[in-house]
MITORZA-288357 format. One line per field, with one value per residue (C-alpha): x negated, y negated, z; residue number from 1. Coordinates in nm, 2 decimals, m for minus. Example, Ala and Ser with C-alpha at 12.3 -4.5 7.8 and 13.67 -1.06 7.14 Angstrom:
# residues 2
xx c(m1.23,m1.37)
yy c(0.45,0.11)
zz c(0.78,0.71)
gunu c(1,2)
# end
This chain:
# residues 629
xx c(m0.72,m0.38,m0.43,m0.09,m0.05,0.19,0.24,0.40,0.55,0.79,0.75,1.07,1.06,1.39,1.27,0.98,0.66,0.64,0.96,0.96,0.85,1.12,1.39,1.24,1.02,0.84,0.99,0.87,1.15,1.05,1.34,1.49,1.35,1.60,1.45,1.10,1.04,0.73,0.59,0.30,0.11,m0.22,m0.47,m0.49,m0.11,m0.04,0.03,0.26,0.45,0.50,0.60,0.87,0.99,1.00,1.20,1.44,1.51,1.56,1.89,1.98,2.24,2.39,2.43,2.55,2.29,2.40,2.70,2.60,2.85,2.56,2.41,2.09,2.05,1.78,1.62,1.72,1.53,1.58,1.31,0.95,0.72,0.45,0.22,0.01,m0.26,m0.34,m0.47,m0.85,m1.07,m1.29,m1.50,m1.29,m0.96,m0.70,m0.63,m0.46,m0.71,m0.54,m0.26,m0.08,0.24,0.41,0.66,0.94,0.84,0.96,0.85,1.08,1.11,1.45,1.64,1.65,2.01,1.90,1.80,1.49,1.24,1.39,1.75,1.66,1.50,1.81,2.05,1.86,1.82,2.20,2.27,2.14,1.94,1.59,1.36,1.17,1.17,0.88,0.86,0.54,0.42,0.22,m0.14,m0.38,m0.75,m0.85,m0.89,m1.25,m1.45,m1.68,m1.90,m2.11,m2.44,m2.72,m2.97,m3.30,m3.62,m3.80,m4.15,m4.35,m4.22,m4.13,m3.81,m3.99,m4.23,m4.19,m4.29,m3.95,m3.94,m4.05,m3.91,m3.67,m3.71,m3.34,m3.31,m3.14,m3.27,m3.49,m3.21,m2.96,m3.20,m3.22,m2.84,m2.76,m3.03,m3.14,m3.02,m3.14,m3.51,m3.60,m3.52,m3.22,m3.27,m3.00,m3.25,m3.05,m3.35,m3.56,m3.28,m3.26,m3.64,m3.61,m3.42,m3.63,m3.78,m3.63,m3.47,m3.18,m2.83,m2.64,m2.44,m2.06,m1.87,m1.51,m1.37,m0.99,m0.93,m0.83,m1.01,m1.25,m1.44,m1.69,m2.05,m2.37,m2.51,m2.22,m2.17,m1.82,m1.83,m1.45,m1.15,m0.80,m0.51,m0.27,m0.07,0.30,0.45,0.44,0.35,0.00,0.11,m0.02,0.29,0.15,m0.22,m0.32,m0.70,m0.73,m0.89,m0.96,m0.75,m0.44,m0.17,m0.22,m0.59,m0.63,m0.63,m0.85,m1.16,m1.34,m1.29,m1.33,m1.63,m1.80,m1.73,m1.85,m2.17,m2.26,m2.22,m2.37,m2.51,m2.80,m3.14,m3.46,m3.29,m3.40,m3.05,m2.79,m2.83,m2.95,m2.67,m2.72,m2.68,m2.81,m2.84,m2.46,m2.17,m1.90,m1.53,m1.29,m0.93,m0.72,m0.44,m0.41,m0.41,m0.56,m0.55,m0.22,0.00,0.24,0.13,0.24,0.00,m0.29,m0.14,m0.11,m0.48,m0.56,m0.35,m0.48,m0.83,m0.71,m0.59,m0.22,m0.01,0.12,0.36,0.24,m0.09,m0.12,m0.43,m0.58,m0.93,m1.13,m1.48,m1.71,m1.58,m1.78,m1.75,m1.43,m1.44,m1.11,m1.14,m0.77,m0.48,m0.12,0.11,0.35,0.66,0.76,0.94,0.73,0.75,0.54,0.27,0.04,0.04,0.07,m0.08,m0.08,0.25,0.36,0.30,m0.02,m0.17,m0.09,m0.24,m0.56,m0.53,m0.50,m0.81,m1.02,m0.91,m1.03,m1.38,m1.39,m1.53,m1.29,m1.44,m1.21,m1.22,m1.09,m0.94,m1.01,m0.73,m0.94,m0.72,m0.70,m0.64,m0.31,m0.05,m0.26,m0.29,m0.55,m0.76,m0.58,m0.54,m0.69,m0.98,m1.12,m1.44,m1.32,m1.57,m1.57,m1.80,m2.08,m2.26,m2.62,m2.68,m2.55,m2.22,m1.87,m1.79,m1.53,m1.28,m1.33,m1.06,m1.17,m1.00,m1.01,m0.94,m1.28,m1.57,m1.88,m1.98,m2.21,m2.32,m2.03,m2.14,m2.33,m2.34,m2.47,m2.25,m2.14,m1.79,m1.57,m1.55,m1.38,m1.09,m1.16,m1.29,m1.57,m1.71,m1.92,m2.19,m2.36,m2.18,m2.20,m1.91,m1.79,m1.55,m1.50,m1.44,m1.82,m1.93,m1.74,m1.93,m2.26,m2.15,m2.00,m2.33,m2.53,m2.33,m2.34,m2.72,m2.77,m2.54,m2.76,m3.03,m2.81,m2.51,m2.35,m2.28,m1.91,m1.67,m1.68,m2.06,m2.08,m1.84,m1.99,m2.35,m2.28,m2.13,m2.39,m2.67,m2.51,m2.61,m2.50,m2.12,m2.08,m2.23,m2.45,m2.18,m1.90,m1.59,m1.35,m1.57,m1.49,m1.32,m1.47,m1.30,m1.60,m1.64,m2.00,m2.14,m2.39,m2.49,m2.85,m2.90,m3.25,m3.15,m2.83,m3.04,m3.28,m2.99,m2.83,m3.16,m3.20,m2.84,m2.91,m3.22,m3.04,m3.24,m2.99,m2.94,m3.25,m3.39,m3.77,m4.05,m4.09,m4.47,m4.45,m4.43,m4.73,m5.11,m5.33,m5.48,m5.14,m5.03,m5.32,m5.24,m4.88,m4.99,m5.25,m5.00,m4.68,m4.77,m4.76,m4.38,m4.35,m4.21,m4.44,m4.43,m4.08,m3.91,m3.73,m3.64,m3.27,m3.19,m2.84,m2.78,m3.15,m3.19,m2.91,m2.62,m2.30,m2.21,m1.91,m1.97,m2.10,m2.24,m2.14,m2.40,m2.28,m2.45,m2.34,m2.48,m2.67,m2.44,m2.13,m1.88,m1.84,m1.49,m1.35,m1.60,m1.67,m1.94,m2.10,m2.13,m2.50,m2.42,m2.30,m2.54,m2.52,m2.86,m2.95,m3.25,m3.28,m3.54,m3.39,m3.55,m3.24,m3.27,m3.32,m3.35,m3.46,m3.12,m2.87,m2.74,m2.66,m2.41,m2.24,m1.92,m1.87,m1.66,m1.49,m1.27,m0.99,m1.15,m1.38,m1.35,m1.27,m1.58,m1.89,m2.23,m2.48,m2.84,m3.14,m3.36,m3.65,m3.88,m3.80,m3.90,m4.19,m4.38,m4.36,m4.49,m4.78,m5.12,m5.18,m4.89,m5.02,m5.37)
yy c(m0.06,0.10,0.41,0.41,0.62,0.46,0.54,0.34,0.67,0.54,0.28,0.19,m0.08,m0.24,m0.49,m0.53,m0.63,m0.91,m1.06,m1.42,m1.44,m1.71,m1.45,m1.14,m1.07,m0.78,m0.66,m0.41,m0.23,m0.06,0.18,0.27,0.62,0.81,1.16,1.31,1.62,1.83,1.99,2.23,2.24,2.35,2.07,2.13,2.09,1.81,1.54,1.75,1.88,1.55,1.36,1.62,1.58,1.21,1.23,1.47,1.24,0.92,0.80,0.48,0.26,m0.06,m0.35,m0.71,m0.97,m1.21,m1.42,m1.45,m1.19,m0.99,m0.67,m0.48,m0.11,m0.02,0.31,0.43,0.68,0.77,1.03,1.01,1.29,1.45,1.64,1.93,2.11,2.47,2.57,2.60,2.70,2.42,2.48,2.78,2.59,2.61,2.27,2.16,2.07,1.74,1.55,1.25,1.07,0.91,0.64,0.55,0.24,0.16,m0.12,m0.25,m0.55,m0.72,m0.99,m1.31,m1.41,m1.76,m1.68,m1.81,m1.56,m1.61,m1.58,m1.25,m1.12,m1.21,m1.06,m0.73,m0.71,m0.78,m0.44,m0.27,m0.02,m0.16,m0.22,m0.50,m0.66,m0.85,m1.05,m1.03,m1.23,m1.04,m0.95,m1.14,m1.15,m1.48,m1.72,m1.78,m2.01,m1.83,m1.92,m1.74,m1.68,m1.91,m1.76,m1.92,m1.74,m2.00,m1.95,m2.13,m2.34,m2.26,m2.08,m1.81,m1.71,m1.38,m1.02,m0.91,m1.16,m0.88,m0.60,m0.47,m0.47,m0.53,m0.79,m1.06,m0.98,m1.28,m1.52,m1.32,m1.34,m1.72,m1.77,m1.54,m1.64,m2.00,m2.31,m2.64,m2.62,m2.34,m1.98,m1.93,m1.70,m1.46,m1.18,m0.99,m0.93,m0.79,m0.54,m0.44,m0.38,m0.15,0.11,0.09,0.43,0.61,0.95,0.83,0.93,0.71,0.43,0.51,0.22,0.17,m0.12,m0.19,m0.43,m0.46,m0.53,m0.24,m0.18,0.09,m0.03,0.16,m0.05,0.01,0.37,0.48,0.82,0.85,0.63,0.64,0.45,0.30,0.07,0.16,m0.04,m0.04,0.22,0.26,0.33,0.60,0.81,0.84,0.78,0.87,0.85,0.57,0.26,0.05,m0.25,m0.14,m0.30,m0.68,m0.72,m1.07,m1.22,m0.96,m1.11,m0.79,m0.90,m0.55,m0.48,m0.80,m0.72,m0.36,m0.47,m0.72,m0.44,m0.15,m0.21,0.03,m0.09,m0.06,0.03,m0.28,m0.41,m0.62,m0.71,m0.51,m0.42,m0.52,m0.15,m0.03,0.34,0.37,0.61,0.37,0.47,0.23,0.21,0.02,m0.14,m0.44,m0.45,m0.76,m0.97,m0.92,m0.64,m0.52,m0.55,m0.20,m0.06,m0.20,m0.05,0.28,0.26,0.21,0.50,0.73,0.67,0.75,1.09,0.99,1.11,0.85,0.88,1.04,1.16,1.53,1.48,1.25,1.14,1.40,1.27,1.06,0.72,0.41,0.04,m0.09,m0.42,m0.60,m0.93,m1.02,m1.14,m1.25,m1.44,m1.27,m1.40,m1.22,m1.26,m1.50,m1.26,m1.01,m1.25,m1.19,m0.82,m0.79,m1.12,m1.00,m0.82,m0.49,m0.26,m0.44,m0.43,m0.07,0.04,m0.13,0.04,0.38,0.31,0.18,0.46,0.71,0.56,0.31,m0.05,m0.29,m0.62,m0.88,m1.21,m1.53,m1.68,m1.98,m2.23,m2.48,m2.43,m2.26,m1.89,m1.78,m1.52,m1.40,m1.02,m0.88,m1.18,m1.24,m0.88,m0.76,m0.52,m0.64,m0.84,m1.16,m1.35,m1.71,m1.87,m2.13,m2.32,m2.35,m2.61,m2.39,m2.59,m2.47,m2.41,m2.66,m2.39,m2.16,m2.09,m2.13,m2.09,m1.87,m1.56,m1.59,m1.41,m1.50,m1.68,m1.57,m1.72,m1.76,m2.03,m1.94,m1.57,m1.36,m1.06,m0.84,m0.88,m0.93,m1.30,m1.28,m1.07,m0.73,m0.43,m0.36,m0.72,m0.64,m0.90,m1.12,m1.43,m1.68,m1.66,m1.86,m1.74,m1.57,m1.26,m1.25,m1.36,m1.06,m0.78,m0.94,m0.87,m0.53,m0.43,m0.55,m0.33,m0.03,m0.05,m0.08,0.22,0.42,0.39,0.43,0.65,0.62,0.24,0.19,m0.10,m0.22,m0.26,m0.39,m0.67,m0.75,m0.76,m0.95,m1.22,m1.21,m1.24,m1.51,m1.88,m2.24,m2.21,m2.57,m2.48,m2.79,m3.00,m2.93,m3.11,m2.82,m2.61,m2.81,m2.62,m2.28,m2.26,m2.12,m1.82,m1.73,m1.91,m1.78,m1.42,m1.32,m0.99,m0.91,m0.99,m0.78,m0.48,m0.51,m0.54,m0.22,m0.05,m0.15,m0.03,0.30,0.35,0.26,m0.07,m0.33,m0.46,m0.43,m0.53,m0.52,m0.66,m1.03,m0.99,m0.67,m0.86,m1.08,m1.02,m0.93,m1.28,m1.44,m1.19,m1.30,m1.67,m1.62,m1.42,m1.68,m1.96,m1.81,m1.51,m1.71,m1.74,m1.38,m1.49,m1.33,m0.97,m0.96,m1.12,m0.94,m1.04,m0.97,m0.95,m0.95,m0.81,m0.80,m1.15,m1.31,m1.52,m1.65,m2.01,m2.03,m1.69,m1.63,m1.30,m1.19,m0.96,m0.71,m0.45,m0.13,0.17,0.42,0.64,0.42,0.41,0.04,0.09,0.24,0.18,m0.12,m0.37,m0.70,m1.01,m1.12,m1.43,m1.57,m1.69,m1.85,m1.76,m1.44,m1.40,m1.50,m1.43,m1.31,m1.22,m1.08,m0.74,m0.40,m0.14,0.14,0.15,m0.02,0.01,m0.31,m0.41,m0.72,m0.84,m1.09,m1.38,m1.68,m1.96,m1.71,m1.47,m1.16,m0.86,m0.52,m0.37,m0.32,m0.31,m0.12,m0.23,0.00,m0.05,0.18,m0.12,m0.23,0.09,0.11,0.32,0.03,m0.24,m0.44,m0.34,m0.69,m0.63,m0.29,m0.37)
zz c(0.60,0.55,0.34,0.18,m0.13,m0.37,m0.74,m1.02,m1.13,m1.39,m1.67,m1.84,m2.10,m2.18,m2.43,m2.67,m2.51,m2.76,m2.64,m2.52,m2.16,m2.11,m2.19,m2.03,m1.73,m1.57,m1.24,m0.99,m0.79,m0.46,m0.41,m0.07,0.00,0.21,0.13,0.11,m0.10,m0.06,m0.37,m0.39,m0.72,m0.86,m0.90,m1.27,m1.30,m1.06,m1.32,m1.53,m1.22,m1.05,m1.37,m1.43,m1.06,m1.09,m1.41,m1.25,m0.95,m1.15,m1.26,m1.46,m1.30,m1.44,m1.19,m1.22,m1.32,m1.04,m1.14,m1.51,m1.64,m1.77,m1.63,m1.58,m1.63,m1.38,m1.26,m0.92,m0.70,m0.34,m0.30,m0.20,m0.31,m0.09,m0.32,m0.18,m0.38,m0.34,0.00,0.04,0.34,0.48,0.79,0.87,0.85,0.57,0.41,0.08,m0.20,m0.24,m0.07,m0.22,m0.11,m0.40,m0.31,m0.55,m0.74,m1.09,m1.31,m1.58,m1.82,m1.77,m1.95,m1.74,m1.82,m1.75,m1.39,m1.21,m1.06,m0.71,m0.84,m1.01,m0.68,m0.48,m0.74,m0.75,m0.37,m0.33,m0.50,m0.18,m0.39,m0.33,m0.04,m0.22,m0.56,m0.72,m1.04,m1.24,m1.54,m1.80,m1.72,m1.94,m2.01,m1.86,m2.15,m2.26,m2.48,m2.72,m3.02,m3.26,m3.09,m3.19,m2.95,m2.88,m2.82,m2.61,m2.47,m2.21,m1.93,m1.57,m1.64,m1.84,m1.56,m1.39,m1.45,m1.57,m1.87,m2.11,m1.91,m2.18,m2.56,m2.63,m2.90,m2.69,m2.34,m2.30,m2.39,m2.18,m1.88,m1.91,m1.94,m1.65,m1.39,m1.44,m1.25,m1.41,m1.48,m1.24,m1.18,m0.96,m0.66,m0.79,m0.81,m1.08,m1.31,m1.02,m0.93,m1.29,m1.29,m0.99,m1.18,m1.50,m1.60,m1.30,m1.30,m1.08,m1.18,m1.42,m1.27,m1.25,m1.40,m1.50,m1.70,m1.69,m1.98,m2.34,m2.67,m2.66,m2.98,m3.07,m3.02,m3.04,m2.76,m2.51,m2.43,m2.33,m2.18,m2.21,m2.30,m2.15,m2.29,m2.03,m2.25,m2.23,m2.51,m2.89,m3.15,m3.01,m2.65,m2.43,m2.52,m2.88,m2.84,m2.48,m2.54,m2.79,m2.64,m2.95,m3.05,m3.23,m3.44,m3.50,m3.42,m3.57,m3.22,m3.06,m2.90,m2.79,m2.43,m2.29,m2.50,m2.37,m2.01,m2.04,m2.22,m1.95,m1.70,m1.88,m2.23,m2.31,m2.22,m2.43,m2.76,m2.95,m2.99,m2.82,m2.45,m2.15,m1.91,m1.55,m1.47,m1.80,m1.74,m1.72,m1.75,m1.86,m1.87,m2.05,m1.94,m2.20,m1.99,m2.22,m2.60,m2.75,m2.44,m2.26,m2.13,m1.87,m1.51,m1.42,m1.68,m1.48,m1.16,m1.34,m1.44,m1.07,m0.96,m1.24,m1.12,m0.76,m0.86,m0.88,m1.18,m1.42,m1.71,m2.04,m1.90,m1.82,m1.61,m1.35,m1.30,m1.10,m1.12,m0.89,m0.79,m0.88,m0.95,m1.13,m1.32,m1.36,m1.56,m1.60,m1.39,m1.38,m1.14,m0.91,m0.72,m0.41,m0.08,0.13,0.43,0.23,0.13,0.43,0.40,0.02,m0.11,m0.47,m0.45,m0.30,m0.60,m0.70,m0.35,m0.29,m0.62,m0.51,m0.17,m0.36,m0.56,m0.27,m0.05,m0.32,m0.29,m0.57,m0.54,m0.72,m0.85,m1.00,m1.17,m0.99,m1.31,m1.53,m1.44,m1.24,m0.94,m0.61,m0.67,m0.49,m0.58,m0.87,m0.91,m0.86,m0.76,m0.43,m0.34,m0.01,m0.03,m0.36,m0.43,m0.61,m0.82,m0.94,m1.20,m1.17,m1.44,m1.53,m1.26,m0.98,m0.95,m0.96,m1.33,m1.46,m1.55,m1.25,m0.99,m0.63,m0.29,0.02,m0.18,m0.37,m0.21,m0.42,m0.74,m1.02,m1.35,m1.59,m1.84,m2.16,m2.09,m2.38,m2.47,m2.74,m2.88,m3.19,m3.24,m3.58,m3.47,m3.62,m3.43,m3.68,m3.64,m3.33,m3.29,m3.03,m2.89,m2.61,m2.37,m2.07,m1.80,m1.47,m1.68,m1.74,m1.40,m1.27,m1.46,m1.35,m0.99,m1.09,m1.26,m0.96,m0.72,m0.97,m1.01,m0.64,m0.58,m0.82,m0.56,m0.26,m0.35,m0.01,m0.07,m0.02,m0.07,0.29,0.30,m0.06,0.02,0.35,0.23,m0.09,0.13,0.40,0.16,m0.06,m0.02,m0.10,m0.02,m0.14,m0.48,m0.50,m0.33,m0.57,m0.43,m0.47,m0.25,0.07,0.35,0.26,m0.08,m0.26,m0.03,0.06,m0.25,m0.50,m0.51,m0.43,m0.60,m0.46,m0.10,m0.15,m0.27,0.02,0.27,0.13,0.14,0.51,0.58,0.41,0.62,0.94,0.98,0.87,1.22,1.45,1.78,1.80,2.01,1.92,1.86,1.65,1.32,1.37,1.34,1.63,1.64,1.65,1.92,2.14,2.08,2.19,2.50,2.59,2.57,2.70,2.91,3.23,3.18,3.08,2.74,2.49,2.57,2.72,2.42,2.14,1.79,1.70,1.33,1.20,0.84,0.76,0.89,0.69,0.82,0.66,0.71,0.95,1.11,1.46,1.59,1.94,2.09,2.35,2.56,2.72,2.91,2.69,2.50,2.53,2.25,2.19,2.03,2.35,2.64,2.85,2.75,2.85,2.63,2.59,2.38,2.04,1.77,1.43,1.29,1.11,1.35,1.71,1.99,2.32,2.65,2.82,2.65,2.82,2.54,2.78,2.96,2.73,2.38,2.18,1.91,1.77,1.62,1.34,1.46,1.28,1.40,1.38,1.63,1.62,1.39,1.56,1.40,1.61,1.43,1.65,1.66,1.58,1.88,1.78,1.73,2.09,2.26,2.51,2.26,2.01,2.23,2.07,2.19,2.33,2.57,2.70,2.80)
gunu c(1,2,3,4,5,6,7,8,9,10,11,12,13,14,15,16,17,18,19,20,21,22,23,24,25,26,27,28,29,30,31,32,33,34,35,36,37,38,39,40,41,42,43,44,45,46,47,48,49,50,51,52,53,54,55,56,57,58,59,60,61,62,63,64,65,66,67,68,69,70,71,72,73,74,75,76,77,78,79,80,81,82,83,84,85,86,87,88,89,90,91,92,93,94,95,96,97,98,99,100,101,102,103,104,105,106,107,108,109,110,111,112,113,114,115,116,117,118,119,120,121,122,123,124,125,126,127,128,129,130,131,132,133,134,135,136,137,138,139,140,141,142,143,144,145,146,147,148,149,150,151,152,153,154,155,156,157,158,159,160,161,162,163,164,165,166,167,168,169,170,171,172,173,174,175,176,177,178,179,180,181,182,183,184,185,186,187,188,189,190,191,192,193,194,195,196,197,198,199,200,201,202,203,204,205,206,207,208,209,210,211,212,213,214,215,216,217,218,219,220,221,222,223,224,225,226,227,228,229,230,231,232,233,234,235,236,237,238,239,240,241,242,243,244,245,246,247,248,249,250,251,252,253,254,255,256,257,258,259,260,261,262,263,264,265,266,267,268,269,270,271,272,273,274,275,276,277,278,279,280,281,282,283,284,285,286,287,288,289,290,291,292,293,294,295,296,297,298,299,300,301,302,303,304,305,306,307,308,309,310,311,312,313,314,315,316,317,318,319,320,321,322,323,324,325,326,327,328,329,330,331,332,333,334,335,336,337,338,339,340,341,342,343,344,345,346,347,348,349,350,351,352,353,354,355,356,357,358,359,360,361,362,363,364,365,366,367,368,369,370,371,372,373,374,375,376,377,378,379,380,381,382,383,384,385,386,387,388,389,390,391,392,393,394,395,396,397,398,399,400,401,402,403,404,405,406,407,408,409,410,411,412,413,414,415,416,417,418,419,420,421,422,423,424,425,426,427,428,429,430,431,432,433,434,435,436,437,438,439,440,441,442,443,444,445,446,447,448,449,450,451,452,453,454,455,456,457,458,459,460,461,462,463,464,465,466,467,468,469,470,471,472,473,474,475,476,477,478,479,480,481,482,483,484,485,486,487,488,489,490,491,492,493,494,495,496,497,498,499,500,501,502,503,504,505,506,507,508,509,510,511,512,513,514,515,516,517,518,519,520,521,522,523,524,525,526,527,528,529,530,531,532,533,534,535,536,537,538,539,540,541,542,543,544,545,546,547,548,549,550,551,552,553,554,555,556,557,558,559,560,561,562,563,564,565,566,567,568,569,570,571,572,573,574,575,576,577,578,579,580,581,582,583,584,585,586,587,588,589,590,591,592,593,594,595,596,597,598,599,600,601,602,603,604,605,606,607,608,609,610,611,612,613,614,615,616,617,618,619,620,621,622,623,624,625,626,627,628,629)
# end
C-alpha cells in the first residue's frame, strides 16, 4: 500500500452549508507543489505550528468560472510541508519523534454558475494552478427506516436455544440477539454472540473504537471517552465548539444516527439498560463530522487525518492514543478524472485520507449504502483499504435497500436491528428503536473486529480484512439475483470462525502442514494403515490447511516449496500445485528439507504476498505412533 501522507489542511467555505446543492458544490483542489519546506516542531505543538505555516503559504486568487462571465476566488498553495518532530534516540540511532508529509490540498464550496461537474473540473484545471480537481456531493448518513421499538420477549423455540441467550442482563439483549443473528427459523452461523461471550468477565483492555458520524446524543448506556467536533460550517462549527459532539442548531430532523451506530458497536453490557454492544467493554471516541445527517466531505477527511496525527484547522492537538477500529456509516458521490479512478476509486483526497488512517494502524469499516444499486464512486465505500459492509435481511438474503458490487467485502444483519437513538428529533429523547440499513450492519462488523482485537491486539487491517472474507460464507446470499458475478463479496460474516482464524494467526498456526493421521484416533490410524499402507499413502501423506481450513469461492491457493531458509519474496521456489479447498491432503511434501508457502490467486492472477506454512505438525517427531513402529 502506498503510504502517502496527505492532509486536507485548509477548509474554506464560500457559501452557507445549507445552500442548495444545485447552486453550490464541494470541490477538492490538489495544488501543484513546486516547493517543499521542512519544519521541525515539538510533538505537543505540531498542530499549531503547521496550521500557521499553511495559513502563511496560502493566497486567495480569483479565476474565471469557465466562459460564464463569473469567477471563483480559490485558495492557491505551491508548498508541501515535511514535518519533523524533536529528535529521539531509538536503538542507538537518532530519529525524529514523528514525520509527516503534508501535501497542499484545499477543499472549498463553490457556486456552480450553471456548469456541470465535469465542466467545473475542466474550467478549474484550465487555470494551470492545480494537479487535480474533484467534485464531491455532501456526505450524508445513509437514510434509514426506523420505528418506535415494540420489542418482544419471546421464549421457547429453536431460535432461543444456546448458552448465550441469557448472557447479559441488558434490558433488550434477548431481542437484540434475535434480530442480529437469526435467519428464518434457525440461528444463523454468524457467531457474533459467541464472540461476545468470550470477553465476558475478562480483564482484557477495553476495545478501542472510533465513530465518525453525526447525531451523537448523551446516553448512559453508550460511553464516549472523548468527543471531537470536525464540522467546519455554521455557528456550532469546530472553530467555536471544538469538543462539542451533540446535535446543534436545528435538531428537529436529528435521528441520533451516530448514537445508534456507537451503541451497536460498544453499548455497555450488564447494566440492565439498553442493548449490549458487540464489543461492550469499550473505549468509544465520537468524531462529529456531520451535524444532523449531512456535512461537507472534507470534514470527514479531516477526521481521518486528525486520527492519523495530521494537523487540521481549528484543532490545537492531534490524536496521540492507540489506534483501533473506525466505523464510518455515511457516504457521498464523487466525480473525478476517469484516469484517476483505478488508483483513487473514491477520489484523490478521500483515498489518501484513508491511506493516512490505515497507515497509522487504524482499521476502517464503512457502509456500502442504501440505494439498492452497485456501489461505485461513493466515498468511502469504494475506497481501497477499507472493509465495506452490505446488509442482509432476516432470511439471509440481500436486503432490499442494500448496495452491492465488487467494492463490497462482506454482509451482516441490517434489518430490524435494535439500537438506541433519538427517534423524535431531540437529543434528550434517547430511547430504543428498530432500525434498518447498512449503517447498522457496519457497526456489527466493527464491533466484531474490535472485540476480537481485545483478545489479539496485534490484529491489523490486512489480516482483519483477509480473514473476514476467508471465513465468510454464502456469497450468493441465498441466491439473491444481484449477487451474481461476485457482486456480494465473500457473503455473510461468520464471527466465531473469524475469531478462531485470528487466534490461529496469532499463535502462528493459521496455515499448517501436518501428518494426515495426526488428527484422528488410534483406531482410525490403524484402519488407514491397514488399508492404505501398501501404497505408502497413510503415513506419507500430509494435511495442508489454508486459513484455518477455510476457502473463499473463486480463490485458488498456489502452494510452492523452497530450500530451508529461503526468502520466498526474493528466492527461487518450485510450484507444488493449485487448490480450491481450504484443506487438502498431499503426499509430495518433504518438510525435513523444504519450506512451504502459498499465494492467493484469482482469475486476475496471484497476489504478491506469500503466506508461509507452519510445519511443526509435519516433523519427524510429530509422526503418529502407528507410523513409527
